Every structure is written in structure tokens, then in C-alpha cells.
N, C-alpha and C positions, 0 to 999 in steps of 0.2 A: 448826613455822616461826614465825620471831618479825614482828615489825612493822617497816615500813619505816623506817628511819631512828631508831628506837628510842634506838641506841647513839652518835647524834649529840647530844653534851654539850657544853657550853661553859661550864667554871668552875663546874660542878655544876648549871647551869642548862640546861632545854631549848637544843641547836640551831636555829636558821631552819627546818630542813627539817620538825622536830618539832613544834615550833610551829605551821606552816602547816599540816602533817595533822591537829592536831587542833582549828584552826579549823573551823567546822562544815561553811559552805560551800564547803570546800574541794576536796571530790571534784568538785561541778556544776561550779567555776571551771575545774579542770582540764580536762574535758570541754569546756566551753566554749572553752577557748584551742586544743584540738587538734581541733577542728571547724574553727575560723578558720582553723587552720595549713593544713588540708589544702584548704581551697576557696580561701588565698594562694597555693600551690603549684599548684593544678591550673589556674589561672588565670595563669600565668608561665612560663618555658623552661624550667622542672624538672617541666613535666607530664609529659613523654615519660618520662622517668628514673623519675617515681612511680610511673605506669601499668606500667612493666616490671618496677620492684621489685616491684609487686605479683602479676606473672604469673610470676614467677620458681619454678620447680620444686625444691622440698626434701623428698627420701624420699619422691617420688611425687607429692605436692600441691603446688599453689600455695601463697604464701606467703599472700595472699588467703583461699584455703580454710582453710589452719591457723588463720589469725583466726577466720575465721566458724566453723569446725566444731571448732575444739579449744582455742582460748581462750575461746570465748564458751559452752565445755561447761562451765568453771570459773565462769562467769556465773553460767547458768542453775544448778550446784548452788549458788551462795550463795544464789539467789533463793529454791531448794528450801527451804535453810534458814530464812530469814526465813519463810516460808508454815507450815512446820511449827512452829518458835519460836513464832509469834505466834498460831496455831490451838490449840496445845497448852497453852501457859502466858501469851500474850500479850494484845494489845489484839484479838484475834479468839478467844479462848475460850470466850464466851458468846454466848447469843442476843442481848442487850442489844447487844454490843459490836458484835455483825457488822450488826447489823442498816441501819445509816446508812450506812455505806460500800459492803455488800452491795450495797444497791438503787442508790448511785449508782455502783456501777461497772458493774452492767448497763446502766443507761441510757446509761454514758459508751461502753460499748462498741456498741452496739445501734444507736443514733441515729447516731453518725459513719459506722457500716458501710450503714445505709440511705440517706444521703446520698451517700453513693461510687457506691452499685449504682445510685441513680436517676439521678446525673449521667454513668454509662457504661452505662446500660441500649441504649445503641444501638451498643456496641462490644464484642461478645464475646470480642475477644481481649485486654480489658483486665480484663474483671471479675475475674479470678484478684487484685486486688489490693482487692479488697471490705475485707480485714483489716486492711490499712495505717494505717489514721485509728482503728482501736479500740484501739491501743496507747498507754500512758503511759508517759513516762521518768523514772522516780521519782529517779535518781541528778540528772536536770536540773532535775526541778519543786522536790525539795526543796532543791537549791543555790539555786534564784533564792527560793523561800519564805525562807531561813535570812537572807539579804542584807538581808530587811525586820527583822530581831532582832524585840525586845520589842513592834513596833507588832500582830504578829499573836499572838495568845492559844495557849497551847503545848495547847491541846485541839485548835484546828484542824492544827495537825502531826500531832497525833497520827491525825486524822481522813485529813489526806492522807495519811499511811505507811499504813493501812491499806486505805485507797482503792485505793492505787498497789499493793500487795501483790495485793490480789485481783485487780485488773485483771492483774498479772503470772499469776496462776492461770489467769485466763479466755485470757490468750495463749498460754500453755502446753499449754493444753487446744485450742485453736485449729489450733497446727502443728501437735498431735498428729492429729488428725482429719482437715485437710483441705490439708495440707501434705507429704505423703508418697507416693512414687509408685515402682513396680516395687518390690514388696516380695519381699523373700527369704524365704521361709518356714523355711530352715533355719536361717537367721542368727537372726530372730525368734524361733524354738524356743530355741536357744543363749542367748539375750539374756533369755528367761524365766527360764532355770534360774539365767543369772547374779542374776538380781534374787531368785528362790527364795533362792539361797544366802546373800544379803546379810540378808533378811527372816530364816532360821533364825540368821542370827550375831546378831542384833537380839534374837531370841527367847532364846538361851540366854545371854543378859546377856553378851556381849563387846562390850569397851570399849576397847580398843585399837584407834587409827584405822588403822595399817598394813594389816591384812587388807581394813578396807572401801577403802582407797585404790588398794589391788592388784586386786583382785577391780572397784573403780568402771572401773579402766584397760580392764580385757577388757571389761566390758561396753561401754564407749565405743567401741572396735575393731568391737565385735557390731554394736551398735546402727548405727557409719557403714556399715557392711556388709549391714545390713538391708535399705532403702530410705526408714526411719523416720530424721529429723534426729537427728544426731549428738548435739544438745545436750539432747535430752532425760535422755537417759543421765546427766546430770547430776543432774535433777530426781529420777530415780527414785533414784540412791545417797542422796541427800539426805535423801529420805523414809524411807529404811533405818537413817539414824546415830541411835544412842540420843541421846535428850533427857537422861533423870534430871532428871525436874522435881524442884525443892525443892534442889537439891544446889548446890555453888558450882562456879564454871567449869569448876577444873580438875580435877573428877569428872563434867562434863558432856561426853561427847566432842561432842555437838553445837555446843555453847556454844565448846569448844576451836576446834574446827574455823571456826567463824563468826568468830570473832575473830582467826584466823589469815590466814584467805583477805581479810577486808576490806578492809585497804589494798593490797592486792594488784589486788583487783578495780577499786577505787576509783582508783588513781592509774597501774595500769599498764592491766590488762586492756581497761576501756571506755577510755580515752583513746585506744589504740590501735587498736580498733574504731574509733572515733570517727574518727581521723586516715586509716583505710584506707576508711572507706564514706562519707565526707562532701566527698569531693574533686570535683566538680563543674564543668566547665568551663561558663562563663558568656557564652563567648563566640558572639555571634549570639543568644542569649537576649532576648527582648524580654519586657514585658506579657502581650502575646497570647499567650505561651507558656504562660502561667498558665491561659489559657482552654481549653486541652489539656483532654480529659476525666481524665487520670490527676491530672498538679499538680493540678487543678480540685478534682477527687475528694478528694483527699488534703487540701488546704488547707483547703477547707470542711469537710472531714467534721470534721478538728481543731478548726478556729476557732470553728464554727458546732455541729457535733453535739454534742463533748464539753461545752462550755459548756451547753448544752441539755440532753442527756441526763443530764447529774449534776445541775445545779441543780432541775431538774423532778421527779426521781425525790428525790433527800436532800428536796424541800418536801412531797410526794407522802405519803413517811413519816414526816415529821416531823408532818406536820398530819392523818395517820390515827391517830396517836400510836404506830405500830411502832417508831418509833426516838424518841431524843431530841435536842433540839439541843447541840450542842459547848457546853459551858461558856464565859462571859463571848464568846459570839462574837455575829454578826449577820448578818443576811440578807444583807448588800453583801459582806461577808467570806467567806461560803460561797459566793455567787457569783464571788470571785474564788480560791477556791481552786478552782473549776469549769474557770475560764480556765487555770490554771497545769496542769491536768492535762491540758489539750491540748500540751502540749509533748511530741511523740510520737518525739522524736529516734532516742534508741539502738534502741527495740523497733520501731519503726515502720520503720527502713533496717531492721532484719535481716529484717522481715517481708517487706519489699520485694523482698530479695534470693532467698527463698522463693519468692516470688510469680512474678516473671519470671528464672529463671535461665538463659536463653538470647537474653536480650534485652538488651544493653547499652543498648541508645536507649532503651529504657523504663527503664531501671535510673536513669539521667540523671532522666527526667521524676520519677519517684519523689522522689530528691535535691530535685528545684527545690521539689514538693509540702509535702514533710515540714520543708524549711528555711523555705517562708514561711510556711506554717501555723504551726509550732515558735515564730519567731521574734514572729510579731504577737502571737501569745496570750502569749508571756512579756510581750511590752511591757505588752500591757493588765491581765494579769492585777496585774503591779507597780503599773501605775496606781491599778486599782480598789482593791487592797489599801492600797497606801501612803494616799490620800487617803479612802478608806473608813474607814481607823482613825482617821484623824485628826477627821473628822466624826464619830463613836462617841465620841470622845474628849471 
């Protein structure tokens, strides 16, 4: 699989699309634009067409279902590849490297969930959304951080990447444990057999990607029918792809697959997901609606819970000597990173869809809460990092 627009060159120089793709914040910018486009469409006369198109059936599933179960399985495959690479040979390969982002990720998941539960304690019907504010959108957060350029030290970009990867691992675990229903034991056993086959292939030294992809496709179908969310098939497949540490990319199946998928995930899958899921009509929505349990729980969970959980656990880990301060960074900058981690867009919307699958009116409240919390966190994070970096200089 080739990279998007790699062939677009003009006079021996990269074309406009190639140059844009190579720009560090490009993926986050495209995701932001897709979310903005969805909001615009949802608040114009085009909304009925938008809503009807998402519900159009194709091969037995709605387009929305294909996006959230099939395209997002590829996204989770990419997440799984990144997690495996970082744990085996990257930024999370040793305890000292895992300590700071690990503690921060735990705080950044637990505190937002507790805030949501506390706000929704009198509403049992909405408790299922407790995990929505626990997620961080790595594409959005890194995209916003990249816009600040050299004002932020490389060590903090590494910290944010590692934290977000561990956050993704936590989100995958939550989905597997808490958002499954009506399990089909036969399909689960068949899924286990498919995973066992992938593991055996890995142990036998199979390095061609084609067999993994074929069995992975079968695994996706089995998991889809098992009652476990189909996107987890992508993670299971990723963990079975050989890394071949110490080899060049062309000799490592994992690196080859990750490199091939990266532009498609950043510039197609996530923007399509954003466009399909961020469309919420703001007609009749007022500031008072943010006081409803779901949007308030999500918005405060993201905006307050993330910054408190991440910053306080990072402070604890560093002050107790369990972790080291990122090089050339300040506490103000770490606080700014904690704010950027409150951007929960993609993963929060995804978990919201799992929490309230049969309640469209609650999904709209989820979207309002996610958008409010994420936008405020992004603005606050940029301001803190922008002026915090200036005062440090």
C-alpha cells in the first residue's frame, strides 16, 4: 500500500498535497476541519440529507455502522501497532520510560471518570457514559501541540505521545471489559481460534503481511458477530504482527504495515469518522443544556478531570523519584500538556456511541459535552503553552 499523494510531484519537487501531508500538524488540522464541516452541515438545510446518508444500508449495515465498526477497526489496528512498537522498542520499552506517562495516563483516566460518575450519580440511565471523558484524542492533541512549533521541547512531545498511547491502551481495555453485550460463545471461540492461528504464524516466523491480513479480515467478521465490539479485532491483529526488532523497515512487517496505514488513517479514516460523528444540531441548544448530567459530566470530566488527574499524578511520580522531569521542560508546560490531553474528540465520541447505542437524543448530549470540553481544553492548553514557554525563555 503506497502513501497518499507520494506520486504527486511537480518539476522534481513534492506537490502541494505531499508537502501538506508531511507538515507535522496536518492530520490534526484535517480532523478539525472535518468536525467543523459536520457541525456546519448539521445546522443547515443539508442536515436531513446528512442524517439519511449515514443511515443508508450497504451490504446489510448502515454507512454509519460501516464507519464505526469497519473503518475504525483499521484505526484500532494502527493504534495496536503503535502500542506494540513503543512497548517493545520505543518510548515505552523500559520502566523508566513508562513511569511518567504511565502514572499520568492513570490519573487522566480515573479522575475524569469519577467526575462524570459524581455528576450523574442521581441518573442511572446515564451512568453508562462514565468512560467517555477518560479518553484522549492523540491526533487532535498532537496536531494542536505541533502548531506551537519549537516553543515546546521535544521531550514534552514524546511525553504526550507516550501518554496518549497508554491512554489508548486503557480505552481499548475499557471497551473490551465494559462495552460488550449479548455474547455469542461460538463466535468467541472461533475468534480465539483465529487469534491462535495468527500467534502461531508469528512464532513460526511468517513475515508476509498477506496471510495476516486475510485471517485478520476473518477475525473482524467473527468478532463483529460475537458481541464484542468489532474494532477490537484490529488491536488483536496488531499484537500478532511481527516487529523484528533491529531490522530495517522493509524487513519488519509491523513497521511496514504501520507506515502504509498511517496516511490513510490520518487523512481518510479519522476525518470520515469525525464528519460522521461530530454533526450535532445546535438548534434549541442553550448554555443551560450544558448543565444536563451528560454534557456537564463529560465537559468537566475532560476539562477539569484530565488536567487534575494528569498533572497531579505526574507531580507525584516526579517528586517521589519514580519518574524524571522531561528534559528542558517546566511545570507550567507539563500543566499545558495536561490540558491538551483533555481533547477527547475521536475516542470520546466513539465510546459515547457504545455507551448509548439506542438513544440518539443522549448521543447528541454526548457530542455537545465532548465538543465543549475539547474546544475549551484546546484553547486553554495553547494559551498556557504559548505564554508559559515565553516566560520560561
